[in-house]
N, C-alpha and C positions, 0 to 999 in steps of 0.2 A: 378229577374232581373229586371233590370234598362232599358229602350231603348235608344238607343242611340242616339246623335243630328246630324242630319245633315249638312256638313259642309257649312261653311259658304258662300265658291265659288259656290256651287250648290243651294245655297237659291234665290241670286240673278236671276241664269238663269233661274231656278223652275218658279219666278215668271213672267219674261218676257215672257217665251214661254208657260205659263198660259194664260198671256194677247194673245197674239198671238195664241192659238188655238181657245179661248172663243170666237175671232174674226172669226174666219173659222167657228167655230163648229155655231153661234149666224147668221152667213149669211146663210148658209148651211138650218137653220132648217126656217129662212126666206125662201127661194128660194123654200124648200119644201109647207110650208105655203100660199105661194101665186098661184105656180101650181096647188096647191090643189084647192084652189078657185077657179082657170081662166079655170078649166078641166071641175068644174062645179059637182065634187062629192057631192052627196046629204049630206047634213049636215053637208058640210067642214066648209062652214061659223061658225056656231056654236060651232062648237067641237075646233076650233083652234084663235074663239075671244078672249077668255080672255089670257091676255096678262102672268098671272101666269104660266101656262101649257106652252109657248111658253120659258120663263124663266128655268122653270124647264129642261125641253129638253134640251136647253143650254146648262148647266150645267154638265146635266148628259152626254151629248156627249163630253163638255170640258175633264172630268173626265176618260171618254175613251178614248181620245187623249191624253191625258200626259199619262196614263196607257203604250199607244204603241209606244209614243215618246221614254218615258222611257226604253223600253223592244229595240226597235230599237237602239237605241242609246249603249246599252249593259250597263246602267249606276246602272241597277237594281241590274245586280252582284254587282259592285263594292259597293252600298249601302247594300246590303246584307253580303260583307266582312267587312264591318266597323260596322257592327249589328244593320242596320237602317231597319226596314219592310215596307213590299210593299204601306200599305196606308198612310202610313208618308210623302213620297212623292208628292205620288197622291193627300192628302187631300193639301199639300201647292199648287202644282199644278194649284189645280183648286180654292184655296181662291179667286186670283185677279175675277173669273168668277163671284163668289157667289157675292163676295164684288159691281159689275160693274152690277150684276142684283137687287141687291136689291137696288144698288141707281137709276137706270133706273127706277123700279118699285115705288121708293117714289119721281120721276120727272113726273109721270104719272097722 
């Protein structure tokens, strides 16, 4: 059985929402990191200093937010009826976050 394709109108929406959710996830990760170092938690600076850890967390949180957003909008049910499995739209929504994080890591 072949996997069904995500309809074209959803692709643009998923990519745009992925960028917005990445921004939200990145800001929340940076805020938690700033609070951890500002609160004087021992070892916090060493634990969050590597940028790749922040990038990984931002991508993971973005994927979770995309899944929650799809579920909240009841789009997962529609996509399941069209034959699209859950990982496909979540992956499409997470691609902008992964791309931007790779771009940011290259710039560092």
